[in-house]
SEPA-869574 format. One record per residue (C-alpha): y, x, z; residue in one letter. Coordinates in steps of 0.001 Angstrom, whole numbers, padded with zeros to 6 digits, always signed. Each point is the difference from the previous one (the first is absolute). Last residue first. Layout:
REM residues N
YXZA...
REM end
This chain:
REM residues 198
+049585-030920-006461T+002286+000589-003076A-001829-000125-003376K-001807+002317-002252R-000127-001100-003579D+000379+003496-001660A-002374+001673+002513L-002675-002717-000597A+000530+000183-003771H-000632+003786+000168A-002984-000498+002083I-001564-002580-002082T+000553+002204-003130G-001533+003057+001847L-003284-001610+000524D-000959-000431+003731V-002637+002317+001531Y+002455+002482+001619E+002017-002891+001292L-002655-001612+002273E-000895-003643-000584S-000418-002725+002515G+002469-002255-001622L+000433+000736-003623P+003161+002026-000970V+002342-002325-001747G+001167-001145+003472R+003182+001917-000137A+000306+003251+001947L+002075-000487+003061R+003805+000511+000485T+001976+001170+002913V+003862+000367+000151H+000794+002089+003082L+001822-001231+003080G-001830+001877+002591R-001557-003299+001198K-001052-000528-003731Q-001995+003218+000332L-002007-000975+003138A-000687-003544-001265K-001078+001282-003424S-002204+002722+001466L-001931-002502+002067V-000526-002516-002798H-000950+002798-002517A-002475+001487+002424S-001711-003292+000650A-000128-000642-003899E-001723+003354-000445G-002375-000548+002837E-001088-003299-001446A-000200+001347-003484T+002686-000216-002539F+000705+003714+000100N+003325+001407+001179T+002759+000280-002497A+002915-000945+002335L+003139+000958-001859I+002813+001306+002137V+003455-000500-001527E+003337+001722+000831Q-001184+003411+001250V+002874+002570+000254V+001067-000692+003578G-003018+001659+001424D-001455-003265+001423S-002993+000113-002362A-000969+003579+001065R+000358-000913+003788E-002096-003125-000483L-002678+001914-001937L-000165+002835+002701M-000440-002744+002695K-002592-001794-002247V-002055+003085-000263G-003313-001595-000482L-001703+000781+003165D+002940-001074+002293Q+000207-003392-001808P-003561-000841+001044G-003479+000913-001363L-002705-000593+002612G-002471-001306-002644D+000212-003621+001349L+003890+000554+000430P+000329+000647-003826S+003444+000808-001204L-000465+001700-003426A-000978+003514-001156G+001540+003415-000959M+003510-001588+000427M+001453+001644-003219V+003821-000226-000281F+001230+000048-003458Y+003048+000726-002165L+001573-001864-002793G-000610+000155-003840K-002466-002839-000420Y-000898-001176-003423T-002281+002841-001294Q-003243-002065+000865T-001767+003152+000869R+002284+000566+002971E-001103-003216+001489I-003624+000903-000228A+000727+003472+001377S+001797-001454+003097Q-003008-002243+000579D-002257+003235-000252S+002140+001567+002436P-000580-002761+002509S+001405-003000+001716E+003246-000422-001883V+003632-000406+000948I+002606+000179-002823C+003331+001339+000821L+003003-000773-002252R+003544+001584+000514S-001500+003650-000795A-000276-000920-003698D-001953+002978-001268R+001808+002582-002208K+000394+002400+002971E-003774+000574+000107D-001005+001697+003323S-001373-003344+001375C-002178-000350-003099T-001163+003690-000017A-001059-000113+003619C+001778+001574+002888V-001722+002694+002236L-002147+000938-003117A-003698-000462-000643Q+000356-003742-000186T-001520-003168+001395L+002439-002944+000749T+001916-000189+003346H+003331-000982-001798C+002498+002675+001435K-002063+002751+001516E-002568-000214-002685C-003528+000074+001539H-002504+002717-000330G-002190+001734-002764V-000818+003775+000243D-002754+000374+002542V-001905-003290-000652V+000677+000383-003778A-001445+003507+000101Q-003209-001005+001683S-000437-003095-002212L+000611+002080-003225A-002359+002829+001230Q-002804-002564+000647A+000467-001646-003293L+000022+003208-001960V-003070+001102+001831Q-001846-003329-000601A+000914+000211-003715G-001520+003457-000126A-003143-001540+001654R-000038-002606-002867D-003505-001058-000910H-002337-000177+003233Q+002383+000565+002896L+003003-002056-001578L-002394-002672-001173H-001930-000246+003211Y+003170-000515+001989A+001564-002513-002284M-003265-002056-000158R-000299+000167+003710S+003593-001095+000616A-000507-002855-002462S-003251-001183+001758K+001478+000393+003518V+003217-001799-000645G+003180+001025-001610V+002815-002664-000195G+002556+002072+001763P-001033+003774+000554L-001610+000652+003179R-003493-000319-001560R+000451+003303-001627L+000058+001797+003366A-003214-001832+001027Q-001600+001120-003332I+001046+003639+000471L-001246-000056+003635A-003430-001294-001201E-000048+002818-002653L+000756+002598+002725A-002473-001190+002468H-002865-000233-002642L-001549+003343+000972D+000025-001197+003550S-002373-002873-000696M
REM end
């Protein structure tokens, strides 16, 4: 049994990925070890390097190798608009529509009391400070249309409005229960264009 310990550890590690069960993890592990050991080395090195080199942007909290990400550093972006998303993949989905030219704040999750995720875990204090910098005029709530995303949007909307900020929410063109990274770009573009005040 001890000769299979490393293989079992690899399978368990692959299972940590979202949507990967025992069968998929086993298939990946066997493929890498039987047919693509060079690919396994590249994957291992890329993961190790990313864990060391990739951190959070000091301004928007997205993933970056620099202290401040390229989007926040871009002086051509509209600093009067701040779009709040749950994840870097949601930010990427909005960017691919090529319709939004403002800045972002990435929460790295959504409010979920059942999972122990509260405002302090999502950088809400940092978000409120950034939104209240005197430059931001509109905050766009682009959280997912899940129960957690809706709860996050509601809580954030109230907190931001108390600070006198104009708050909008993505229009309902995005299907209920969907996650932005899986929604087609046309739908996201229309949702951004048709956003409304909360």
